[in-house]
N, C-alpha and C positions, 0 to 999 in steps of 0.2 A: 573627431568633429562630425564626422560621417554620421555618428548615433544623433548628433543633435538635429541635423539636418533631416534624417529620417523621422523623427519624432515630431518635427515642425511640419514635415509635408504630410503626415498622416492626420493631423489635427488642425490645420488651417485650411479653410474653405477656400473656393473659387480662384480667382487669378494667381494669388499668392502661393496657392498650393501647385498649380501648374509650373511657376519659376522655380519653388524648391523641388519639385521632382525632377526637374531638368538638371539640378545641382547634383543629385544623387544618381542620375542617369547612368553615370559609369562611376568604377571605383569598388567601394566594399561591397555595396547591396547587389551591383550587377555582376561582380564576381563570384558571388555565390548563388548565382542563378536568380536573384531576386531585383526587380525594377519597379519603378513607382509611374503609374500612369498620371494624366492631367488632372484627374480628380481627388489626387492624394491617396488612392488605392494602391496597395502592393499587389503586385502579379509575380508569381512564383510557377513557371511552367504553364500548366494550362487553368491554374487557379488563381482567382482574385482574392484578396483578404481586404476586409474593411477595419477600421479600429474599433476595439473592444477591449473590455476589462474583464481579469479574471480575478474572481474572488473565493478565497476559501472559507470554511465554517468558522474559522478563528478570527475572522475579519480582515485577513491580510489581501492586498488587493496588487495586482500586477497589469500594467498597460500591455496590451497585445493586439493582434490583427486576426480575425477570425473567419471563417468561411465554413460552409457545409457541401458535403459531398453525398448525392444520391447514391445509394445502392441497392442491389436486390437482396430482400431478406434471405432469401433461398438461391444460392448461387447456380443451382442446376435449374432454377426456373426464373430467368431472366425476366418473363411476362409476368411474374406474378408481383406481390407485394413488395414495394420499395420503402427503405427507410433513410432518413438522413444521418450522415455522420457529422459531428461537430468537430472542427479540427482549429486550433489555435498555431499561430506563429510569434516566436519571439526573435527577432532580428537580430543578427548579430552585430557587436558594437565596434567592431575592426573589421579587417581585411578578411572576408569570408571565404572559406574553402568550398568546395562544391559537393562535399559530403555532409549533411545535416545530421542533427542529432534527435533520435525521437526517446523521449521520455514516456516509461511504461508503468502504469500506476500498479498499485497492490490490490488487495483483498482476497479472492475477486469481488469486483462491485465497487471499486473505486473509481473516480472520475479523474484523469490526467488534468483536465484543465482546472479543476477545483483543488488538485493535490500540488500543483507547481508552486502556487504563492509562499506556501510554508517553505518550499525547497530552494527558492530563486537564489539565495546566497551560495548554495553548493553550485550553481552554473553560471557564476560571473565570470569566472576565469574560462569556462568553455565557449562561454558567448563571445569572446575576444576573436573568435575565429570561425565561428559555426553559427548556424541558424539552428533554433531549437524548436523542433514540432511537438504538439500536444493533441493527441488522438484519442478521444473518449472512447473507449471500448463500446461496441454496440451493446445497448442495455444499461448503460451509465451516463451520467452527467447530461450532456444535451444530444447524445447520440440515442434517440427513442429510449428514453430511460424506463427500466421496469421496477419502479419503485410500487410496494404495495403499501397500503394505508400505514401512518407511521405508528399506531397503535400495535398493529401486526409486526413491525418490524422490530419494535422494542420488546415485544413479547418474544419473538422468535432470538432475539439477542441475548436477553437477560434472564429468559424464565426457562428456557429449553430445558434445563436440568431438572427442573423442578415438576416438568409435566409427565404425564403418562404418553405412551406411546398411540394412544388413541388421540390425545390433545394435540400430540405434535403432527399426525396425519392431518386433522381437522386444519389446523393452522395453514399447512401447506396446499391443502385444498382450496381453503379460502382465498389465498394468495392467487393460486393456480387461476381459479374462477373469476376473479377480478380483472385480471389482465389478459385472459386468453382472447378477448375479441380483437387485441391490438398487437398480438405477438404469436408466433410460432416458437415455442421455447426451446425448440431442438436446433435452432440456428442462431444460439447466443453463446458461443463457447469458445474455448482458445483457438480451435480451428478457423472459425469466422473471423474471429479479431486477426489473426494472421493474415487471412484473405484481403482484409480491410487496409492492414498497414501496406500490403503490396499494392492495392489499388491506389492508395496516397501517394506511394514513391514513385509508381508510374505516371501519376498525375503532375507531380512536381518535376516531371524529365529529369530525375537525378539516377544516375548508374548506381550507386552505392549508398548506403546509410548505416549510420551508428545507431546502437540500442543500448539505452540505459533503463534497466529493468530493476524494479524495487519489489521485494517479497515475491506476490503472486506474478508480477511483471518479470521476474527472472525466467519463469516458465515459458511465457511469451516469447520473451528474447531468444532463448535457446530453439524454441520450436521453429521460428522464424528462420534461424541461422542453419538449421538443419533441411528445412524446404527451399530456402532460397540463398545458398551460399555465395552464388556469384553476384548476389545484391547487398551481401552483409561485409562491411568492413571491418568492424571491431564491436566487442561487447563488454559493458560493464554490468556485473550482477552484484547488486546490492541486496544482502540478506537472501542467501541462495536456496532456491526451490530445485532439488534434482530431477530431473526427468523421470528417474527410477523411483521418485518417492510418491506414495500414497497420501497425499497431502490431507493431513488430518488424523491419520492412522496414531500418530506418535505425540499428537499435541498434549496429552495427558502428562506422558513420559518427560518430553522436553521440559515441559512448565515445571515439572516437580524436581528436576535435575538444575534449572536455573534458581529457583526459590531456595534450594539447599544451599547452593552457593552463595546466595545473598544472605541467607541466616547464618551462614559460618562468618561472614562478615562482621555481622553484629556480636557473635559470640567473642570473637577476636578483637573487638573494640573495647577496652574497658568501661568507657562511659556508656556506649550502649548497652553492654550486657550488664551492669549494674543498674542502670535506670528503668529498662524495658524487660529485663530477662532473656530466657532462650525464646527465639520467636518460635521455633519449632513447638515447644511446650504451650506457648500462648496460642497457637493456632489449633493444638489439639483442644485447649480449654474453650477456644471459642466455637469449634466445631459441635462440641458437645451442647453447649448452651443454643446454639443456632437450630440444631437438629433434634433438639428433645421436646419440643411442642408443648412447652411451659410458657413462652413469650407471649404476651399481648400484645396490642397495636402500640407504636411508638410516634410521637408527635416530633415532626420535623419541618423545617421551612425549605421550600423548594429551592434549589440554589440557582433556579433562572428567573422565575417569577415573584419569589419571596414569599407566596402563599405557604400557608400551614397545610400540611398532609398529613395523614396517618397510614402506617404500614405495619405489618408484623415483621419483623427482622427474619430473615433466612440465610440459610448458607451460601444461597447462590448470588446476594447481595456481596458476601465478602468473597467469593470465588471469582466474579467478574473484576474487582479491584485488584485481587493478587494478580489474575492474567495481564490485564491491561497496564497495570503500574509497573509490570516487570519489564514492559517493552521500553522503557525510558530510565537512564540512570537516575536521574533527580526524583523521579517518582518511586523507583526501587529502593532508593536510600529512605523513603518514609515508611516501608512496610513493616518493620519492627514496631514503630509507633502505633501505626494503625491496629496491628495484632494485640498490642497491649491495651488499647484504648476498648477494643471490642470484648477481650477477655475480661476486662473490669467491668461490663456491663454497660458502656457508653455506646449506645446504638444510634442516636440522632445522625452524627457525623457520617457514620456508614452508610444511613440510608440517603443522605444528601449526595454523598460522593457517588453513589451508584447510580443515581437518578440521573447526574449530569454525565457520567460516562456513558450511560445506557443511552441517552438522546442523543450525545455527539455521534455514537456509534451507528444508530438509525438514520441520521442524516448522512453520513459518510458512505454508506453501502447500499447499492441498489440490491434489494433482497432476492428479486426475481433472476437477475444476472447470474447473482452469487449462486442460486439453487442450480441454475442451468449447468454452470461449470461443475460446481461440486458433484452434483448427482451423475451427470454424464463421465466425469473424468475421474472421480475418487470414490465416491460412496459405494459403487458397484464393486469395488476391492476392499472394502472395509471388512474387517475380521475380529472377531470378539478377542479381548486381551484381559483375562482374569485380574493381570497383575496390575491393571490401572485402578481396582477397587482400592478404596481408601486415599486415592489422590485428589487434588483439588477438583479436576474436571471428572474423575471418575469415569466408569465404564458408561455412564449415560449419554455422553458426548457422543459415541459412535452409535449406540442404539438408537437413540432418537434422531440424529441425523438421517440415519437409515430409514427410519420411518419416516421422515419428510419427505425423503427421496421417492418413496414407494408412491407418491402421489403427483411426483413432477415428471412430464413428457422428458423423454432422454434423447439426446443427440446422439450423433455417430461419432466413436471414438477411433481416430485413424490408425491401421496397423502400424506397430514399431512406436506407438506414443510413449512407451516406457524405455524406449532405447535411448543411451546417453548421447549427448553430443560429443561428436569426434571431428576429427580432422584439423585443419591448420589455422582456423580463424583465431586472431587474437581475442584473449579474454582475460579481462581484470575482475576477479572476485573478491569481494570485502564481506567481512562478518565480524559482528560485535562479541565480544568474548561471552557475554551474559546472555545473548540473544535466548529469550524462552520459547521461541517457535520454529526458528531456523539457525540451530546450533552451527557453531564452525566445522562440524565433521560433515556438514552438507556441502559446504563449499570445496573441503578436500576432495571429497567424492567426485564433484564436478569436474574440478581441475586435473583429476589424475590421468584421464586419456587425451589432454590436449597438449600439444608440444609447445604451443605459445600461450599457454596459460599461467596466470600465478593468482596466489590467494592471498590476500593482507587480511590478518585478525587484529581487530583494535581493541588494545587492551581496557578493561573497565567498561566497554560500550555494549550496548544492547541492541535493539532492532531498527532497522533502517539509519544507517550510518553515513550517508552519501555527504553530509555537510558538516561533518565533524573533524576538528582540527586542520591539519594540513591535507587532508583528503581531497577537498577541491582541487588543490593545486596538482595533487598527484593524478587525480582523474583527466584533467586537462592536459597534463604531459602524456600521458598514455592515449588519449585520444588524437594528438598531435603526431605522434611516432609509432603507435601501434605497438610498442616494445615494452611489454609488461616486465620483462627480466631487468631492464636497465633502471628501472624506477628506485631511486634512492629513498625509501620507506623509513629510514631510521627516525625521521620525525615524529611517526605514530608513536614511538616507545614512550613519549612524554605524555602520552593520554594517561588520566587516572578516572576513576569515577568518584562521585560525591560520598564522603564517609556516611554510614548508617546514621540516622537522626537518634540522639538521646533524651529528647523530649520536643514538647511542642513549638520550640524556637529553632528548631534544626539540630546540628552536630555541634559539638563543642568546638571553639576556636584553637 
């Protein structure tokens, strides 16, 4: 019932709000450090939250409470420019513990507040005992976002591999010049995000916090635990990025491995193999067609507006679909069909799907923040790998990302940045078997030096698996006990991935 009173107190104005606030002045909300004032606003430590709604790009919406926190852009210069951090609170639905959970979004460049609505079911059991905090990393979402113009973001995401190094440098310079008046890009990296998390923890007046990181967010979680072990209670790392990893260096290799495993599933499924052929051979045929400079413009309908468009099909259109569809099992199951259609010369569907994925990615990622992190923390360590030639991403991913970073101001990467997380912090790492960007071996590497760590691999799954199967229950149990070794994870063995498609209507019954 406390959850009901809390929602009513948040949304009912005037005297009724004061009455309801009194009803929840003790009990679950207060036990977790949360109280309601007479106006229906929630007070957590030194922060006051007002009712708000969190909306995802896919249209999901969640009721929450929001506030902002002003912080110096440059910590070393507190008298300089200040920016506002956007923070959201999802109150616990039951008796709240004193250590809240922070969800850390991926990317880099994604907003935690915009990502949460699509993941809310993964946190339902966690919410029974803990408040959830969503801090948009500086440069993302509502925290002084560093979005370039939409056209620039789309160009960077979809056409990077087809551009010359000069074009990539020009694109980054254009984005830099458009945003430089409002931000010093040197102060939008993982290091500053960790500083901001610590500021929020102190403002909430809580001693310890739990961190649930997803993809790039696992890097943030590990570095926070290294710098502030006394304030870190437990970590959940979903789709793990090791501190030792140069993020991006192995993207081509990891995707190729994941695709090969997906293609093998079709070859081993008679209906798929007979109807669609060998996906690897279909990919080779499609690549020859799309790189042969023999195709003219193809007319297709824009998947958002319905307007007719014309574009010349290129391999880059196929590459982005192969990469992004591999992130989710249901979409990965459709890859053999996609390759078959393209190899047969049907390009309109390819163009429409690529347009849709491109637009969604452009909206989800703040390009300026993404470049600040990538260029400072990873691109400086990129090395050419001739073995990537001929893969879906090829060697151009490294070459052209490095070209863009040559135009981007670099922040300071702390000493020891590449050192692995060690110590006795409780850590639960989770990975998908077919993850195309953070494969299970990354989780193994992170857990190896941790005495209280455990790594769970979900059969048949891919990237970002927090809400899959019985995992939400296991995560809630871990956050209650911090004992990863005691978890009974046999329920995960029931997981499977959808069979590969055998036609336009999916797989055979």
